[in-house]
KOLTORVEX-481730 format. One line per field, with one value per residue: x, y, z of N, C-alpha, C in turn; residue number from 1; residue in one letter. Coordinates in pm, 1 decimal, padded with zeros to 6 digits. Layout:
N
nc1 c(X_...)
nc2 c(Y_...)
nc3 c(Z_...)
cac1 c(X_...)
cac2 c(Y_...)
cac3 c(Z_...)
cc1 c(X_...)
cc2 c(Y_...)
cc3 c(Z_...)
i c(NUM_...)
aa c(A_...)
//
This chain:
225
nc1 c(02732.1_02392.0_02134.6_01854.9_01513.6_01310.5_00992.8_00798.8_00873.2_00782.5_00543.2_00343.1_00092.3_-00119.1_-00313.5_-00547.2_-00559.4_-00607.1_-00862.7_-01023.3_-00967.2_-01090.0_-01352.3_-01385.5_-01353.2_-01573.3_-01776.8_-01732.2_-01770.0_-02039.5_-02149.8_-02239.4_-02095.3_-01790.3_-01783.9_-01985.2_-01871.5_-01648.9_-01776.4_-01865.7_-01628.2_-01556.5_-01496.3_-01631.7_-01849.5_-02078.4_-02019.2_-01942.7_-01680.3_-01497.1_-01569.7_-01494.2_-01223.4_-01155.0_-01206.5_-00977.9_-00809.1_-00926.9_-00894.2_-00618.0_-00402.5_-00165.1_-00226.8_-00307.8_-00152.2_-00235.0_-00477.9_-00674.3_-00684.8_-00805.5_-00583.6_-00417.1_-00486.3_-00357.6_-00259.5_-00014.3_00203.6_00480.6_00593.1_00662.5_00540.7_00455.2_00380.2_00059.7_-00062.5_-00327.4_-00673.5_-00698.4_-00436.9_-00099.8_-00061.9_00093.1_00233.4_00448.0_00691.3_00912.8_01115.3_01130.1_01233.3_01104.0_01189.7_01211.8_01379.3_01612.2_01822.7_01818.7_01616.1_01359.5_01222.6_01165.1_01223.3_01260.8_01226.2_01063.5_01195.3_01258.2_01417.3_01524.2_01593.4_01670.0_01485.3_01171.9_00953.5_00627.1_00441.1_00524.6_00419.8_00326.0_00064.8_-00223.1_-00553.2_-00773.2_-01024.2_-01245.0_-01418.6_-01681.7_-01653.1_-01447.0_-01146.5_-00809.4_-00485.4_-00170.7_00136.2_00476.0_00790.4_01088.2_01376.2_01636.1_01851.6_02053.3_01854.0_01771.1_01605.3_01369.5_01120.4_01029.8_00934.3_00624.1_00396.5_00060.8_-00273.3_-00588.8_-00936.0_-01075.9_-01267.8_-01311.0_-01062.2_-00994.6_-00759.0_-00666.0_-00448.2_-00115.1_00207.6_00529.2_00777.6_01023.9_01360.7_01716.4_01963.7_01903.1_01891.7_01689.4_01371.3_01067.2_00779.4_00477.6_00124.0_-00211.4_-00561.3_-00901.3_-01187.2_-01457.2_-01817.9_-01898.9_-01702.5_-01574.5_-01371.4_-01021.6_-00724.5_-00383.6_-00084.8_00245.0_00363.5_00473.3_00474.2_00257.6_00394.3_00650.1_01009.2_01301.8_01432.8_01664.9_01820.1_01746.4_01482.1_01364.6_01099.7_00907.5_00715.6_00437.5_00157.8_-00184.0_-00435.7_-00753.4_-00881.5)
nc2 c(00504.3_00573.5_00351.7_00266.9_00332.9_00069.3_-00038.0_-00075.6_00100.9_00342.5_00440.5_00671.1_00774.7_01060.1_01217.9_01330.9_01186.3_00931.9_00966.3_01005.3_00769.4_00584.4_00664.7_00598.0_00321.1_00254.7_00316.4_00124.6_-00107.8_-00116.8_-00249.4_-00575.5_-00752.3_-00828.4_-00748.6_-00555.6_-00371.5_-00280.2_-00177.1_00063.2_00185.9_00324.9_00615.3_00940.7_01155.4_01046.6_00794.6_00619.1_00525.3_00640.7_00908.2_00949.1_00906.4_01116.9_01321.8_01338.4_01487.9_01735.9_01791.7_01795.2_01947.4_01832.1_01574.8_01545.9_01411.1_01150.0_01126.7_01037.2_01152.7_01302.6_01316.8_01118.6_00810.2_00664.6_00659.5_00837.9_00821.9_00823.5_00728.5_00919.2_01003.5_00900.9_00558.4_00444.9_00201.1_00113.1_00166.6_00364.6_00402.1_00276.2_-00063.4_-00310.8_-00631.3_-00816.1_-00988.8_-01234.4_-01309.2_-01118.0_-00824.7_-00515.9_-00176.8_00171.1_00380.5_00631.3_00694.8_00594.3_00683.1_00775.7_01021.8_01297.4_01233.2_00976.1_00619.4_00295.7_-00017.8_-00366.5_-00647.6_-00959.1_-01271.2_-01517.2_-01715.8_-01876.7_-01654.5_-01532.3_-01320.5_-00993.1_-00848.1_-00586.3_-00358.6_-00189.0_-00064.4_00056.1_00271.0_00241.4_00295.6_00119.1_-00048.6_00105.8_00238.6_00223.8_00363.9_00249.9_00304.0_00278.7_00355.7_00170.9_00011.0_-00226.5_-00462.5_-00708.4_-00913.4_-01238.1_-01509.0_-01761.3_-01662.2_-01331.2_-01055.1_-00873.4_-00606.9_-00637.3_-00590.4_-00637.3_-00738.4_-00644.4_-00789.9_-01039.7_-01125.1_-01146.4_-01104.2_-00798.8_-00666.2_-00752.8_-00664.6_-00657.3_-00901.2_-00838.1_-00843.1_-00913.2_-00649.6_-00310.4_00042.6_00321.2_00289.2_00302.0_00103.3_-00009.1_-00026.9_-00098.6_-00133.3_-00252.3_-00212.1_-00428.6_-00471.0_-00489.8_-00400.4_-00232.8_-00182.8_-00213.9_-00406.3_-00336.2_-00496.8_-00642.9_-00917.1_-01260.6_-01544.9_-01811.4_-02077.6_-02011.8_-02026.4_-02000.5_-01666.0_-01400.2_-01078.4_-00722.2_-00483.7_-00163.7_00075.4_00345.1_00647.4_00571.4_00540.7_00569.4_00629.3_00726.0_00686.7)
nc3 c(00971.5_00988.2_01088.2_00891.1_00989.8_01114.7_00984.6_01181.8_01378.9_01300.3_01388.0_01540.1_01668.4_01725.1_01990.8_01879.8_01642.8_01750.9_01857.3_01627.7_01499.4_01669.0_01629.6_01359.2_01373.4_01529.8_01352.4_01158.1_01308.3_01345.9_01138.8_01004.8_00857.3_00684.1_00416.5_00410.3_00579.9_00431.0_00212.8_00312.0_00342.3_00128.6_-00081.6_-00005.3_00171.5_00283.2_00365.4_00648.4_00739.8_00556.7_00589.5_00856.7_00827.4_00656.2_00831.0_00980.1_00820.6_00841.8_01108.0_01137.3_00927.6_00850.0_00799.1_00541.5_00336.6_00369.5_00254.0_-00026.6_-00370.1_-00677.8_-00832.9_-00740.0_-00610.8_-00423.3_-00092.5_00098.8_-00083.8_-00127.4_00102.7_00282.1_00509.4_00846.6_00883.5_00921.6_00948.9_00922.7_00827.1_00535.9_00478.0_00423.9_00517.8_00721.3_00792.9_01001.4_00841.2_00888.6_00711.5_00521.3_00548.2_00622.4_00574.9_00636.9_00432.6_00441.4_00284.3_00029.8_-00231.0_-00465.8_-00510.2_-00283.2_00062.9_00150.2_00101.1_00086.4_00174.1_00113.2_00238.7_00140.6_00285.9_00187.7_00224.3_00134.9_00042.6_-00005.1_00027.4_00099.4_00302.5_00292.6_00221.3_00075.4_00098.4_-00151.0_-00249.3_-00522.1_-00838.4_-01005.4_-01323.8_-01439.5_-01575.5_-01472.6_-01421.1_-01314.1_-01141.7_-01025.3_-00874.6_-00868.3_-00728.4_-00749.3_-00588.6_-00656.5_-00661.3_-00649.6_-00773.8_-00877.7_-00929.0_-00917.1_-00694.8_-00743.4_-00819.0_-00725.3_-00794.6_-00672.0_-00644.8_-00343.1_-00209.9_-00340.8_-00415.8_-00679.4_-00930.8_-01088.5_-01194.8_-01258.8_-01230.7_-01400.5_-01299.1_-01050.4_-01065.5_-01031.4_-01058.6_-01058.4_-01136.6_-01019.1_-01160.4_-01351.7_-01306.2_-01453.3_-01530.4_-01644.8_-01566.6_-01558.0_-01364.3_-01259.8_-01281.6_-01020.1_-00854.5_-00574.2_-00401.9_-00399.4_-00339.1_-00291.4_-00325.4_-00272.9_-00413.5_-00460.0_-00681.4_-00586.9_-00402.1_-00467.4_-00501.2_-00279.8_-00210.3_-00253.1_-00186.2_-00235.4_-00241.6_-00333.8_-00299.0_-00425.5_-00473.8_-00551.1_-00755.5_-00846.2_-01074.9_-01206.6_-01538.4)
cac1 c(02610.3_02273.8_02049.7_01719.9_01415.5_01217.4_00858.6_00723.6_00911.3_00732.1_00405.7_00337.7_-00035.8_-00149.0_-00440.2_-00653.1_-00568.0_-00670.0_-01005.4_-01090.2_-00954.0_-01196.6_-01477.2_-01392.7_-01372.1_-01712.2_-01859.1_-01716.9_-01820.8_-02185.4_-02190.9_-02245.0_-02014.2_-01670.9_-01815.4_-02060.0_-01777.5_-01566.3_-01863.5_-01869.0_-01493.2_-01535.2_-01487.4_-01759.1_-01881.7_-02189.4_-01967.8_-01890.0_-01536.3_-01426.7_-01594.9_-01408.4_-01085.8_-01137.2_-01206.6_-00840.5_-00753.3_-00980.0_-00836.0_-00474.9_-00362.3_-00053.0_-00278.6_-00347.2_-00090.3_-00301.8_-00606.7_-00664.7_-00730.7_-00820.8_-00450.4_-00354.5_-00570.0_-00271.1_-00224.0_00125.4_00259.8_00625.7_00633.1_00721.9_00472.4_00453.5_00287.4_-00043.0_-00095.1_-00471.5_-00755.7_-00663.1_-00292.6_-00030.3_-00068.5_00199.1_00248.0_00588.9_00732.3_01051.1_01212.5_01122.8_01243.8_01064.1_01263.8_01200.1_01517.8_01634.4_01942.1_01784.6_01479.0_01344.4_01198.2_01134.5_01326.5_01280.9_01149.8_01052.7_01268.8_01239.8_01535.0_01492.7_01708.1_01699.4_01374.8_01064.2_00854.3_00527.4_00382.3_00620.2_00347.5_00287.7_-00056.8_-00309.6_-00686.9_-00801.0_-01162.3_-01252.0_-01550.5_-01704.5_-01644.1_-01358.6_-01009.5_-00711.8_-00342.9_-00088.9_00280.0_00560.5_00932.8_01153.4_01519.3_01665.6_01991.5_02088.9_01741.2_01792.0_01496.4_01301.9_01008.6_01051.9_00815.1_00553.6_00278.2_-00062.7_-00395.2_-00696.9_-01061.0_-01056.5_-01366.2_-01301.7_-00922.0_-00973.7_-00653.9_-00687.3_-00320.3_00011.7_00315.3_00643.6_00853.5_01140.0_01475.3_01847.1_02008.0_01867.2_01873.7_01547.9_01297.9_00923.0_00699.1_00342.6_00023.3_-00347.6_-00662.1_-01038.7_-01270.1_-01579.6_-01942.0_-01923.4_-01582.6_-01584.5_-01247.9_-00913.0_-00607.6_-00254.2_00013.9_00365.2_00356.2_00539.3_00387.8_00237.9_00489.7_00777.1_01130.8_01371.2_01469.5_01759.6_01834.3_01675.3_01394.1_01317.4_00975.1_00881.9_00627.1_00333.3_00049.0_-00296.7_-00532.2_-00857.5_-00876.1)
cac2 c(00525.2_00545.9_00243.4_00314.5_00285.3_-00036.1_00015.8_-00079.2_00213.7_00466.4_00461.7_00764.7_00842.8_01167.2_01201.2_01357.5_01070.4_00821.7_00994.0_00978.3_00626.6_00515.5_00696.4_00518.6_00182.1_00238.9_00315.3_-00006.1_-00214.0_-00119.3_-00340.6_-00715.6_-00836.5_-00764.0_-00683.7_-00434.0_-00275.9_-00216.7_-00096.3_00195.7_00240.3_00393.3_00760.7_01011.3_01194.0_00969.3_00666.4_00646.8_00505.5_00742.3_01038.1_00957.6_00918.8_01253.8_01412.0_01356.5_01597.1_01861.7_01812.8_01820.6_01959.6_01742.1_01443.6_01549.9_01307.7_01021.2_01132.1_01018.0_01265.3_01266.3_01305.4_00994.4_00739.5_00598.6_00743.8_00831.5_00760.1_00812.8_00683.4_01033.6_01018.7_00783.9_00456.5_00430.7_00058.7_00098.9_00249.8_00373.8_00417.5_00148.7_-00159.6_-00410.5_-00736.7_-00851.8_-01113.0_-01247.5_-01332.3_-01004.5_-00713.5_-00385.3_-00066.9_00303.4_00412.0_00774.0_00711.7_00556.5_00724.2_00832.1_01162.6_01319.0_01211.1_00834.9_00515.3_00176.8_-00128.0_-00499.5_-00732.8_-01102.0_-01337.6_-01648.0_-01807.9_-01870.2_-01555.3_-01503.8_-01188.5_-00918.8_-00795.7_-00446.6_-00351.1_-00073.1_-00068.4_00175.7_00276.5_00264.0_00291.1_00005.8_-00028.0_00220.8_00201.9_00290.3_00350.8_00229.6_00309.6_00291.3_00351.8_00063.1_-00012.8_-00360.4_-00495.0_-00850.3_-01001.8_-01366.2_-01603.3_-01806.9_-01570.5_-01210.0_-00985.0_-00788.9_-00540.3_-00706.8_-00519.9_-00735.2_-00704.2_-00666.7_-00886.0_-01171.3_-01151.8_-01159.3_-01009.9_-00709.6_-00626.2_-00806.0_-00600.1_-00744.0_-00946.5_-00754.0_-00930.5_-00860.2_-00522.1_-00198.3_00174.3_00356.3_00284.2_00295.4_-00008.7_00044.7_-00109.7_-00046.9_-00236.8_-00203.2_-00277.7_-00487.0_-00403.5_-00499.6_-00361.2_-00114.3_-00164.7_-00301.8_-00413.6_-00326.7_-00574.9_-00687.3_-01061.5_-01353.4_-01656.3_-01913.7_-02187.3_-01960.1_-02076.5_-01899.6_-01540.3_-01313.9_-00945.9_-00610.2_-00406.4_-00034.4_00119.9_00486.4_00717.4_00479.1_00623.5_00507.3_00731.6_00683.1_00748.3)
cac3 c(00892.8_01069.8_01039.3_00860.6_01087.6_01076.5_00965.4_01307.7_01463.4_01239.3_01431.9_01651.8_01657.1_01819.4_02060.6_01784.0_01555.5_01823.6_01869.6_01501.1_01473.4_01742.2_01560.8_01237.5_01411.0_01573.4_01231.3_01094.6_01393.7_01340.1_01032.8_01045.9_00770.2_00631.2_00289.2_00440.2_00635.0_00329.8_00128.0_00371.1_00346.7_00001.8_-00071.4_00002.7_00307.8_00335.5_00409.7_00782.4_00755.7_00479.7_00652.2_00974.8_00778.1_00607.3_00946.0_01023.7_00743.2_00893.2_01240.6_01126.0_00787.4_00823.9_00762.3_00401.1_00253.0_00386.0_00185.3_-00171.0_-00451.1_-00818.9_-00890.4_-00694.1_-00514.2_-00325.3_00021.8_00143.5_-00204.1_-00122.6_00235.5_00351.2_00638.3_00932.4_00836.6_01024.8_00961.5_00939.1_00741.4_00394.9_00462.0_00412.2_00627.3_00712.0_00892.4_01008.7_00775.1_00938.3_00604.4_00428.6_00644.6_00571.1_00636.0_00577.2_00398.8_00418.1_00202.5_-00107.1_-00262.8_-00600.3_-00480.6_-00142.3_00163.8_00182.6_00031.5_00169.6_00113.7_00170.3_00223.0_00143.0_00349.7_00130.8_00245.2_00034.7_00083.8_-00107.9_00054.5_00181.5_00418.1_00274.1_00139.4_00093.8_00040.3_-00230.5_-00296.7_-00666.9_-00899.3_-01094.9_-01469.4_-01461.1_-01606.5_-01387.7_-01449.7_-01193.9_-01161.6_-00906.5_-00902.0_-00793.6_-00743.3_-00700.3_-00564.0_-00655.0_-00631.3_-00718.1_-00747.6_-00998.9_-00947.7_-00839.6_-00644.2_-00838.2_-00766.6_-00759.2_-00756.3_-00674.7_-00577.7_-00200.0_-00161.1_-00404.7_-00446.9_-00823.1_-00970.7_-01201.8_-01253.2_-01210.5_-01305.6_-01427.0_-01183.5_-01024.4_-01044.2_-01066.8_-01003.4_-01145.6_-01076.6_-01010.2_-01286.1_-01332.6_-01354.4_-01469.0_-01594.0_-01635.0_-01547.6_-01553.4_-01263.8_-01313.6_-01243.7_-00875.9_-00780.4_-00490.0_-00326.9_-00441.5_-00252.1_-00356.9_-00250.9_-00342.3_-00395.3_-00552.1_-00719.4_-00484.7_-00415.4_-00517.4_-00437.8_-00197.7_-00275.1_-00183.4_-00246.0_-00173.7_-00329.2_-00284.1_-00362.4_-00400.1_-00568.4_-00597.7_-00807.3_-00918.0_-01115.0_-01299.8_-01671.8)
cc1 c(02488.4_02189.0_01911.0_01619.2_01331.4_01077.9_00783.3_00756.5_00853.1_00588.1_00406.8_00207.6_-00054.3_-00281.5_-00557.2_-00670.8_-00639.9_-00819.7_-01079.5_-01079.0_-01064.9_-01331.6_-01493.5_-01417.4_-01514.3_-01804.5_-01851.4_-01781.4_-01972.2_-02237.0_-02180.9_-02161.9_-01896.4_-01702.5_-01892.0_-01967.0_-01701.5_-01648.6_-01865.9_-01729.9_-01459.9_-01531.8_-01626.4_-01797.7_-01998.2_-02144.9_-01898.0_-01739.2_-01458.2_-01446.9_-01506.5_-01262.4_-01058.6_-01139.2_-01064.8_-00774.1_-00802.6_-00921.5_-00690.5_-00436.2_-00244.4_-00096.3_-00314.2_-00279.5_-00155.5_-00436.1_-00585.5_-00718.1_-00746.7_-00685.4_-00375.6_-00441.2_-00488.3_-00235.7_-00075.7_00212.6_00409.9_00680.4_00702.9_00663.3_00483.7_00348.3_00188.6_-00085.3_-00243.1_-00542.4_-00711.3_-00516.5_-00232.1_-00051.0_00049.2_00182.7_00395.0_00610.0_00879.4_01155.5_01205.3_01117.6_01211.9_01134.7_01230.4_01341.0_01531.6_01757.8_01917.9_01637.8_01476.9_01319.0_01170.5_01253.7_01349.7_01195.8_01125.6_01127.1_01235.4_01362.9_01494.0_01615.3_01734.7_01592.2_01267.8_00952.9_00759.2_00474.8_00478.1_00554.1_00303.1_00166.7_-00128.1_-00444.0_-00713.7_-00944.7_-01164.1_-01398.1_-01560.8_-01688.8_-01560.0_-01216.3_-00913.5_-00570.2_-00267.1_00058.0_00350.6_00705.0_00998.7_01303.3_01548.2_01815.4_02005.6_01973.1_01754.9_01682.6_01439.7_01185.0_01028.7_00923.6_00753.9_00437.2_00154.3_-00180.2_-00511.4_-00823.2_-01047.7_-01154.3_-01336.8_-01159.0_-00897.0_-00867.4_-00693.8_-00556.6_-00205.6_00121.3_00427.6_00710.7_00983.4_01256.8_01604.8_01882.0_01976.7_01873.7_01724.2_01483.9_01149.3_00867.3_00554.6_00251.3_-00112.3_-00444.1_-00798.9_-01117.1_-01394.4_-01702.4_-01969.0_-01807.2_-01604.8_-01453.2_-01145.0_-00804.7_-00482.4_-00152.7_00138.2_00380.5_00451.0_00443.1_00376.1_00333.3_00625.5_00894.1_01196.0_01415.8_01567.7_01762.8_01750.5_01600.0_01356.0_01194.2_00951.6_00779.7_00523.6_00210.1_-00057.9_-00399.7_-00633.4_-00843.9_-01000.9)
cc2 c(00485.2_00436.6_00296.5_00257.4_00172.3_00022.9_00022.8_00038.6_00344.9_00494.6_00553.3_00842.0_00948.9_01138.2_01225.5_01240.9_00956.4_00843.6_00960.9_00831.7_00548.7_00541.8_00611.7_00372.2_00156.7_00232.4_00180.8_-00116.7_-00221.8_-00213.9_-00484.8_-00807.2_-00757.4_-00690.2_-00554.0_-00327.3_-00205.1_-00143.0_00046.0_00248.9_00309.4_00544.1_00821.8_01037.8_01115.5_00832.5_00685.4_00633.6_00612.5_00881.0_01055.4_00974.6_01061.3_01355.5_01437.6_01472.9_01732.3_01895.1_01857.5_01828.9_01869.0_01603.1_01435.6_01443.0_01170.6_01016.1_01113.7_01142.0_01216.9_01247.1_01181.2_00931.9_00669.8_00697.4_00726.6_00767.6_00736.2_00772.4_00795.3_01051.6_00889.9_00685.5_00425.9_00286.7_00036.3_00182.4_00244.8_00408.6_00279.4_00066.2_-00255.1_-00514.6_-00778.1_-00987.5_-01133.9_-01264.1_-01225.7_-00878.0_-00580.9_-00274.2_00062.2_00358.6_00560.1_00800.2_00676.8_00595.5_00780.2_00981.6_01175.1_01290.1_01065.3_00746.7_00403.6_00065.0_-00258.7_-00581.4_-00878.3_-01178.9_-01479.3_-01752.2_-01787.1_-01779.9_-01530.2_-01361.5_-01111.3_-00851.4_-00651.9_-00439.0_-00219.3_-00100.6_00064.2_00168.3_00312.8_00264.0_00170.2_00047.8_00094.5_00171.7_00287.6_00265.3_00341.5_00244.2_00319.6_00291.3_00249.1_00063.1_-00150.0_-00379.1_-00646.2_-00938.8_-01127.0_-01462.7_-01649.5_-01715.8_-01450.3_-01150.7_-00898.7_-00721.0_-00613.7_-00625.4_-00614.5_-00677.7_-00739.6_-00768.2_-01026.9_-01217.1_-01177.7_-01059.2_-00928.6_-00675.4_-00696.6_-00741.0_-00701.1_-00786.2_-00868.0_-00841.5_-00856.5_-00732.3_-00411.2_-00068.0_00203.2_00355.1_00268.2_00163.5_00039.5_-00057.5_-00043.4_-00162.7_-00171.1_-00282.0_-00335.1_-00418.4_-00404.5_-00448.0_-00231.7_-00080.4_-00261.7_-00303.3_-00409.4_-00398.7_-00597.1_-00835.1_-01133.3_-01467.7_-01755.0_-02029.9_-02144.0_-02013.0_-01967.6_-01778.8_-01464.1_-01178.3_-00841.5_-00530.6_-00276.3_00008.1_00266.2_00536.6_00625.8_00561.0_00535.4_00614.6_00671.1_00754.8_00830.3)
cc3 c(00976.4_01005.6_01009.7_00959.5_01033.0_01068.2_01097.3_01397.6_01413.8_01276.5_01552.7_01646.3_01763.8_01888.1_01966.6_01687.8_01625.3_01837.8_01740.6_01464.5_01543.5_01677.6_01435.8_01269.8_01460.4_01452.4_01162.4_01177.2_01393.7_01232.2_01081.2_00958.3_00718.9_00502.0_00313.7_00495.2_00525.4_00225.9_00179.2_00401.2_00215.7_00022.6_-00067.1_00145.8_00366.3_00386.1_00543.0_00793.9_00681.2_00540.5_00775.2_00934.1_00731.1_00720.4_00997.0_00949.4_00789.7_01029.8_01229.0_00979.2_00751.8_00783.7_00613.3_00315.3_00264.3_00313.2_00035.7_-00242.5_-00594.1_-00885.1_-00848.7_-00586.4_-00406.1_-00215.5_00054.1_00035.5_-00197.5_00012.6_00313.6_00490.7_00719.3_00881.3_00949.6_01047.7_00989.4_00834.4_00596.9_00372.8_00438.5_00538.5_00611.3_00821.5_00888.2_00944.4_00808.3_00828.8_00495.0_00514.6_00577.9_00649.1_00562.3_00558.1_00364.9_00332.1_00055.9_-00131.2_-00404.0_-00592.4_-00331.1_-00053.7_00197.3_00093.4_00132.1_00098.1_00184.5_00137.3_00240.6_00190.9_00299.1_00154.0_00136.9_00085.8_-00032.3_-00093.9_00144.2_00300.4_00407.8_00182.4_00164.5_00028.1_-00030.3_-00281.6_-00444.8_-00710.9_-00991.8_-01240.4_-01505.5_-01485.4_-01524.0_-01438.7_-01318.2_-01231.6_-01027.2_-00952.8_-00810.2_-00822.2_-00684.7_-00684.2_-00549.4_-00608.7_-00716.9_-00675.9_-00881.0_-01032.6_-00856.7_-00786.6_-00753.8_-00767.3_-00816.7_-00706.3_-00778.0_-00613.1_-00430.1_-00142.3_-00211.1_-00429.4_-00594.7_-00867.9_-01093.2_-01272.1_-01182.3_-01294.3_-01330.5_-01296.4_-01173.5_-00982.4_-01075.6_-00993.3_-01102.8_-01066.2_-01070.8_-01148.5_-01255.6_-01384.4_-01357.7_-01534.0_-01579.8_-01620.5_-01544.4_-01449.9_-01329.0_-01253.4_-01094.0_-00792.4_-00704.1_-00421.7_-00381.3_-00336.3_-00337.9_-00269.0_-00335.8_-00310.6_-00489.8_-00580.5_-00604.8_-00509.1_-00465.6_-00434.8_-00351.9_-00279.4_-00187.7_-00253.6_-00175.6_-00278.9_-00259.7_-00364.7_-00325.9_-00504.4_-00634.0_-00634.0_-00872.1_-00948.2_-01211.6_-01433.0_-01699.4)
i c(1_2_3_4_5_6_7_8_9_10_11_12_13_14_15_16_17_18_19_20_21_22_23_24_25_26_27_28_29_30_31_32_33_34_35_36_37_38_39_40_41_42_43_44_45_46_47_48_49_50_51_52_53_54_55_56_57_58_59_60_61_62_63_64_65_66_67_68_69_70_71_72_73_74_75_76_77_78_79_80_81_82_83_84_85_86_87_88_89_90_91_92_93_94_95_96_97_98_99_100_101_102_103_104_105_106_107_108_109_110_111_112_113_114_115_116_117_118_119_120_121_122_123_124_125_126_127_128_129_130_131_132_133_134_135_136_137_138_139_140_141_142_143_144_145_146_147_148_149_150_151_152_153_154_155_156_157_158_159_160_161_162_163_164_165_166_167_168_169_170_171_172_173_174_175_176_177_178_179_180_181_182_183_184_185_186_187_188_189_190_191_192_193_194_195_196_197_198_199_200_201_202_203_204_205_206_207_208_209_210_211_212_213_214_215_216_217_218_219_220_221_222_223_224_225)
aa c(X_X_X_X_X_X_X_X_X_X_X_X_X_X_X_X_X_X_X_X_X_X_X_X_X_X_X_X_X_X_X_X_X_X_X_X_X_X_X_X_X_X_X_X_X_X_X_X_X_X_X_X_X_X_X_X_X_X_X_X_X_X_X_X_X_X_X_X_X_X_X_X_X_X_X_X_X_X_X_X_X_X_X_X_X_X_X_X_X_X_X_X_X_X_X_X_X_X_X_X_X_X_X_X_X_X_X_X_X_X_X_X_X_X_X_X_X_X_X_X_X_X_X_X_X_X_X_X_X_X_X_X_X_X_X_X_X_X_X_X_X_X_X_X_X_X_X_X_X_X_X_X_X_X_X_X_X_X_X_X_X_X_X_X_X_X_X_X_X_X_X_X_X_X_X_X_X_X_X_X_X_X_X_X_X_X_X_X_X_X_X_X_X_X_X_X_X_X_X_X_X_X_X_X_X_X_X_X_X_X_X_X_X_X_X_X_X_X_X_X_X_X_X_X_X)
//
């Protein structure tokens, strides 16, 4: 049985991608603060970072899955495309006790999902996240399909959507424990008057005890009402 590819092996940027990436980074570097940078990472052609990101879709139609739409604000919703680890796609950091893998044998739809295996240590953040541009004072629906295999812990992982500037949480889904087949988890939240960007992460409670087992994630969706 072939071993699923680790997330780090799924990076293969093209020359065109590198050109636009540099353009987007230059646009961001012109700002003087992190908050200003992410203000211009919102949607709309007048925002340098988003405009550079959207340019990728014009250069290469294959980049379309990385662009948000009214039907889904989450880029690369099913992990079918290579993970770019930057911009508005999924980002990851290597967590030695939570191994992220792109799995071509277990998936809800499409050809693959992403999974995380916990090795018995106390992990709070599995290292997977995405920034999503939103509008203030707007209600959003979130959903994802998950599968679990023998996740044992006092506190399980859960999807957490927070303000990217203040880390104020807007949504915490149910904790994922035990063994289940593919099922949907969902929730809704409303942004406040200053919200421009949210972060989507999979976290456990601070100070959580050790955890074992495996979690699969697929078909992640966020839409405005």
